[in-house]
N, C-alpha and C positions, 0 to 999 in steps of 0.2 A: 532407477533406482525412484520408487513411487513410495513414500509414506503419507497414511490418512492422518489428519486427528477429528476428532467428532467436536462437534459442538459441542456435547455437554461435557466433554474434556478440557475445555479450555479453562487457563486460572482466571479465577474471577476477583474484583475486589469491589466491594460495596461504599460507598462514604455518604455522604450528609445531599441529595438532590441529582445524585451520580452514582451511576453502576461501569465499572469499566470490563470487559473480556480479553483478556490475552491473547494473541497467536505464537507469542513467543513466550519461556524457551518452549522447545519442542523436544518431544519426544523423551522426557527425564530430565529435563534443561540440554541436552546435546543443543546446543546455537552453533558452533562454530562454523555449520556450513554457510549460514547466513552474515559472516562477515562485519562488513559497514551497517548493515540495517540491526540495530539494538534494540527495535522496540516496534511492535506493530498491533495496536490494540486498537478494537471497537468501544466509544464510549457514549452513554445513554444518558443522557440531562434530563431531569423532571423541568416542568413548570418550576420556570424563579431559578432556576441552579443555573451555574454557570462553571468556567473553567478555562486555564491559563495557561497550555504549554510552557514548560521551562524551556526557551532554545538560546538559552547561555553557549554552552556547549554545540550542541546538537542543530542538526538541518532537518525541518520537518516539512512533511507532504500532508496534505488535509484533503479530505473526500468526504466530504455531505452524502450523507445514506435516507436521512428522514427527516422531515420536518422542517426548522427555520430556525437558523442561531443569527443573532443578531453583532454582528463584529463589531468589538472593542478597542482602541488605540487611538493613540495622536493622530497616525498619518493614515487613517480609516474612514473615508467619507461615505457615509451613511450606506455601507453594504452588508451583504449575508451570504452567509452560506446555505443553500439550500442540497435538496437530494443531485447528486451527478456535476453540483459546483467542487472546484477544488483549489486548491493554495498554497503555497510557498511560504516559509518562513527559514531564512539563510543564520545560521549562526552570531550572534552576536547584536543581531538587527532589532528593531523597533519590535515586542512582544506584541501579539494579537492574543484578545480575548476572545472565550464565545459564551452567549447567554441566551437559555432558552426563553424569550417573553413569555410565553405560554400562551401563545393564540392557536398554536395551531398541537397543543399536545405532547407527547415525550419527540423527543430528536434524538438525533443519532448522528457521529461520524467515524471517520476510519482516521486514524493517528498512526504515521511512520515517521520515525525517526532512523536520521542515518549518522554516521562521521561523517564530518565535512572533508568533499575531496579535492582534490588538485587542480581539477579544471575551472577556470576562473570566469567565472558567470559579470557579463558584463554591467555597469551600471544603468540601472533606468530597465532593465528587462521587465520583461510583464510577471505577476505574480499571481493573477487569479484569472480563471476560466469557467467557461459557464458549457457544459453539452449537453446537448438534448439524443438520445436514441429514440429516431422514430420507425415506426411501423414494427412488425415482428419479425423480420428477418434477419439473419446474423448480420453480424456488424463487429467492429472492430475502432477502436479508439485510443491513439496513443498520448495519455495526457502528460508525463514527465519523464523527460529525457536528456541524456546531455549531447544528444545530437544539435543541428540547426534544423529541425522541424519545427515548423514557424508555427504550427498550431500546438506543440506539447510545451507547456511549464520549463525551463532550463532546471537542470541538477549538475550539484558539483562532483558527482562521480559516476561512473561508467554503471547505471541502471536503466532500468527501463520499468517504468507504469502501465499498463493497458488497462483498457475495459473493452470487456466483450460482451456482446448479446449471441445467444445461441438464438435458433429459430425453435419451433416445435419441431422434433420428428429431425432436425438437421445436424451437421457434425461439423466441426472447428478444429484445425491442426494449425498447431503452433509448432514453431521449428526454434529451437538456437544451438550454439555451442555446445558439445556436449562435456566441455569443463567450467559452464555458467552455471548456475544454481535459481531454480524456478518455485516462487511459491503462489500458489492460488486459492482463493479464497472464495465461494459461492456466497455472492449477496443474494440472491432468491433464483428458486427453481429448484428441478432435477438433471443430472445427468450424470452419465459411467466415464471411468474413467481404469481400461484395463478390467479387472475385476469388481473395483469400486463404484460403488451407485454413491454419491454424495446430495445433500441437501443443503437449505439453508443452516449458511456460518459451520459447514464442513469447510477443510483445507486439508492440500495436501503441498509435500515437497517434492520436486522431482530434483537429482542429481546423474549424469551421466547419460541422458534421455535426448539426444539430438531430438527427437521429434514426439511430441504425443496428440494421443487424437482423442478428442471429448466429443460424447456423443449427448444428446438431448431427451430427453424425457419431456421434459415441458420447457416452454421459453424460459429462457436461462441466464443470469447477470453473472459473470464474477470479475473479482479483480485479478490481474496481471500482474507480477515483479518480478522482474528479469534481471537478474545479479551476477556481478563476476566472479570469478573464479577468487576463492579469499585462502591468504597465508599469511599465519600469526605472525608476531614480530619475531619471535624463535627461528620457524622457519626462512622468514627472512635472511637472516642473519646468517643459518646454516648456506644458503644457499650465493648469497655474497662472498662468504670465506670458498664457497669451492670453484668461483667464478675467480678468485684471484688468485689459487692455487694453480687456475689451471692456462 
């Protein structure tokens, strides 16, 4: 099953010096398929504006999309967030603020909020990464994962966040387990999936598909969030009760 959310359909919230566009809830509030991914937003900040995600109960993955943010926090040493830079914030850890100093106009980022998982992240694990997509051909980068990939930032749950560039006229095939759920966001460009043509800020949800083929009509960049099968607390209780009876 593939469902598309067009850029113009994204819920929008406008505040003082910032604006957010949410990729959740999807399709009239039907968010259950996303499970422990409880929020994903694009945040656009005007010069002089700032924001600070509330990570008291949630893990965050942040990806710089446009412009330049100064990072604010007691544990931050003159770091910044630019395009294709990413970072993670653990629930309950020292919060990080993001300020647009104004030297580069508007700045934007993508913010993904997860319920903390059970995978233990070792103390001192890397929290920042800076990626460069070179050339114009198809390229795949794993940005964050629960695996032991040294190039990826660690996550506490079984999810994978990837950045993909598809060359003009090329195709990219993404494979996963049919029970998993995949969320794809077009960051820039034009591509076709089945009978759907997707452009900047369009997104799609994939469920029950072991393989999805993306074909580009222009050089395209997209973010892929690969999520495990989700069971509600009620479903888990029912499953445990069935196992006990067995």
